[in-house]
N, C-alpha and C positions, 0 to 999 in steps of 0.2 A: 915426605908428607905423611902425617898420621891422622887417622880417623878414629874417634872414640865411639864405640858402638854400645848402646844401652841394650844388652842382650836379654834383660828381664822384662822389657816392654813388648806387648803384643799378645794376640790371642794364642799364638803357638810358641811363645817364649818358654825357655831359652832355645829349644830344639832348632827351630827354623832360623833364628838369628845366628846361632853358632854355625849351623850348616851353610847358611848363606855366606858368612864370613870366610869359611873354608873354601867354598866354591869360588869366591872372588879371588882369593890368593892363589888357588891352584890354576885358575885360568889366566894368570899373569897380571893381576891387578897391581898397579904401580904404587899404591899407598900402603903403608904399614898400618896395622889395626891394633887398637887397644880395646879388648873385650871387657866391658864394665858390668860386673854382676857377681853372683856367688860363684867362687872358684870351684867349689865341689860340684855344682850343677854343670858348669862348663866342662870340667874334666870328665864327667860321666859321658858326655857327648863326644868330646875330642880329647882323649887322654894325652896325645902327643901334639904339641902346638906346631903348626907349620912355620916355616921361616917368615919373618915379618909380622909375627903375632905375639902379643903379650896379654896378660890378664891383670886387671885392677880389681882386686877382691873387695866387694862391698855387699853386706848381707841384705840391706834394705832396698825396697823398690816401691814405687807408687802403683797401686792396683787400679784397674780401670774404673771401679765404682767410687773411688775416693775423691773428695774435693781437692783439686790440685794445690791451691795455696795452703790449705790447712795441712795437707799431707807433707808438703815440702818444709813447712815450719817444724813439724814433728820429726821428720826424717831428713836431717841435714845431709846425710850421706846416702840418700836414695840414689839408685843407679843413674837416673836421668840427671839429677843435680850434680853428681860427680862428673859425668860425661861433659856437661856444660862447663863445669869448673875447669876441667882440663883444657878446654878451648880458651877460656879467659886467661888461664895461666901460661898459655903458649906451649903447652905440652901436647896439644892436639890441634890440628888445623880445621877440623870439622867434627860435628857430632851427628849421629843418626839414631833414630828410635822408631819403633812401631807401636809404642805404648800410647798412653793417654795424650791426646793432642793438647788438651788444656795444661797438663803437667809439663809437656815439652815447651809450650809457649811460656809458661810461668818460669821454668828453670832457665830458659834462654834469656828471658828478660832480666831476671834477678841476678844470674851468674855472669852473663856475657854483656848484657845491656843493649840499648838501642844505638843505632847510628845517630850521632848528634843532629838534631833537626828533623828526624823522622818521627812523626807524631804517632803512627800506628804501624807496627809490623803486620805483614799480610802473608797468608798462605797462598802460594801460587801452584796450581796443578795444571799439568799438560793434558789436554783432551785430544783424542784422535781426530784426524781429518783424512779425507781421501788423498790429499797431497802428501808428499814426503814429510813435510813439517806438520807439527801439531798446533793447537791453539792454546795459549797460556791464559788461564782464567784466574783472576784474583780480585777480591779475596774470597776464599771458599770456607770461611768459618772462624777466623781469628777475631773478627770484630762484627758483631751483629748490627750495630748502629754506626753509621759513618756520616761525616760531613764532606762537603765538596773538596776541601783541601786534602782530605785523606785519600779520596779516589784519585785526585791529581797526582799525589805522590805514588800511589799504586801504579799508575800509568808510567811514571818516570822509572820506577824500580823494575817493573815488568819489561819495559822496553830495553833497558840496560841489560837485564838478565838474558833476554831472548837474543839480543844482538851478540853478546859475548859467548854464551853457551851454545846457541843454535847456529851461530855463524851467518845470520841474515842481517845485513846492514839496514838501518832505519826501518825496523819492522813496523807494520801497520797497526795502529792502536785504535780501538773502538770502545764504546760504552754499551753495555747490555741494557736495552730499553724495549719499550713496547711499540716502537715505530722508528723508521729511519729518519723522519723529519726532525729538525732541531727542536721544534715546538712540542714533540711528543715526550712523554715520560713524567716523572714526578719532579718536585722541586730540586731534589738532589741531582738527578741526571741533567736537568736543564742548567743548573749552576756549573757543574763540572764541564758540560759541553762548551760553554763560553770560555772557560779557562783553558781547556785543551786546544780549542780552535786558535787561540792566540799564542800557544806555546811553540817550541821548536820541535816537538815530537811529530811524527808522521801520522797525524790524526785523521781518520777517515769518517768520523761521525758515529751515529748510533748503529748498533747491530741488534737485530731482532733474534729471539731465541731459536727460531726455525732456521736461521742462517749461521748459528754459532759453530756448528761442526763442519761447515763447508770451507773454512779457511778464508773467509772474506777479510778477517783481521787476524794478525798473528797474536796480538795481545788484546784481551777484553777485560774491562774492569767493572766491578759491581761491589755492593756491600756484602759483608760476610753472611748475612742471613739469606739473601737471594742466591749467592754463590753456593752455599752449602745445600740448599734445596735443589738447585740445578744439578750439582754433583751426585747427590744421593738418588735423585729421581732417574738420572742417566744411568747409574750403575744398576738400578733395579730393572729399568727398561731393557738394558743390554742383556741381562741375565734371562729375562722373560722371552725376548725375541730369539736369542740363540738357543734357549732350551726348547722352544716350540719348533724352531727350524730343524734341529737335530732329530727331534721326535718325528717330525713329518718325513725327514729324509730316511730314517730307519723304516718307517711304515711303507715308504715307496720302494723299499728293497734296493736302495743305492749301495753299490759295491763298497766294501770296507775301505779299500784304498782311496776311493773317491771321497768317502766321508772324512777320511784323514786329511785329504787335501783341502776340503771345505773348512775343517776346523783350523788348519794352519792359516788359511787365508783370512779367517775372521779373528784370529788370535789377538791382533792389536786393538780390536774393538771390545775386548773382554775387560771387565772391571779389574781383574788381577793381572792384566798384561804388564810385563816388566817395563815396557817403554813408558808407561804412564802412571806407575804406582808410587812414585816418590815426589814429594812436593817441597821446594825450598821455602823456608820462612824468611821472606825478604824484609829488610829493615833492621834486623839484628846485626850487631857489630861483630859478626863472625858467621861462619857457615853452620846452619842448623837445618837438617833435612828430615822431613816428616814422612813416615811410611804408613800405609794402610795397616790397620790392626790385624787384618787377615793375611798379611803378606807371608808367602812361603819363601823357601831358600832362594829360588831363582829370581824372585822379585828383589829380595834383600841384596843379592849379588849385583844386580843391575843398579839398584839404588846407591850402592857403594861407588860404582863407576860414576854415577851422576854427581855424588858428593865430591869425588875426586876432581871431576871436570869443573864443577862450580868453584871449588877452593883454588884451583890453579889459574882461573881466568881473571882474578882481581876485581870481580864484580863489586864486592863490598867497598873497596877503595874508590871505585868510580862513582858509586852511589853517594859516598861521602862528599865528593867534589860537586856532584850535581845538586845535591840538597843545599850546599853552601852557596852555590851560584844563584839558586832561586831565592835565597834569603829567607827560607821558611824555618820555623822552629815551633816546638810545642811541648807541653808538659803533661800530656794525657798519659794515663796508664792503660795497659791492655784491658779490653772489655771482656766480659764473659764470652767464652767461645761458643760456637754453634754446635759443637759436639763432634 
């Protein structure tokens, strides 16, 4: 198995992407890596390539402030486009990037394509919960406006991904809404509620935001506007609470070793926790994994493990079959992302 890594994307590229790739390989990662980007920059960080690693030299990359579609039209060989092309050509089994989400979405759509019948690909992020399993929330920014059939397909894809990657059979699926009752919510949530209730999925109904993190459902669907707001507000709140907690702990003269234990115990609830910092782009006809722009090496290494697991489980093929069975198809193009 090979993973194409866009090492030029992200706030700390290429340093943290290359370092994360090295950490993944040195820790026994099973996939081989293709580092896509400027070879001179990669060699400065890693003069000697470890076993299972190669470089695909390309000078261009999409910068965070560029309009994705315009940039990709001008830069046919931008690192994210090349990484996606390698997947399309069968030279890589997955791609991973921490760069512009819009650029990765566009490159994945243009170079790899959608699974036939999937109307809108969705970004699915794993949120922490007190239980061992997390909560998969989708969409978190690929589509700011959705119809009921889009959310229905998000539920299908999310359930399949969760079952295959997380190992929980018939995961519980819910709709993010303003009340548990079926009558609560806007027209979108009410319409998809009726569809999911009649489906073969393990649908448990609406999930309110204050229950989202407690694992009531394994998979929760919403439109990308709401999902992106939830995600970014959660990241900010986590940073605020943990910052104040550690500040108060130091003021209370808590012993350093106890403070370290506290930090370790709260690590998985941090926005940069390796367990939750990579998100699959579901609905693309191949494996495309989105990382947070602020990802450091440890997060990238963990994301590569997630990409390896995702590619090895056959989720894309299963989604193919499910969408065919439902008889749904669409000709929509990706919408403007939420950022």
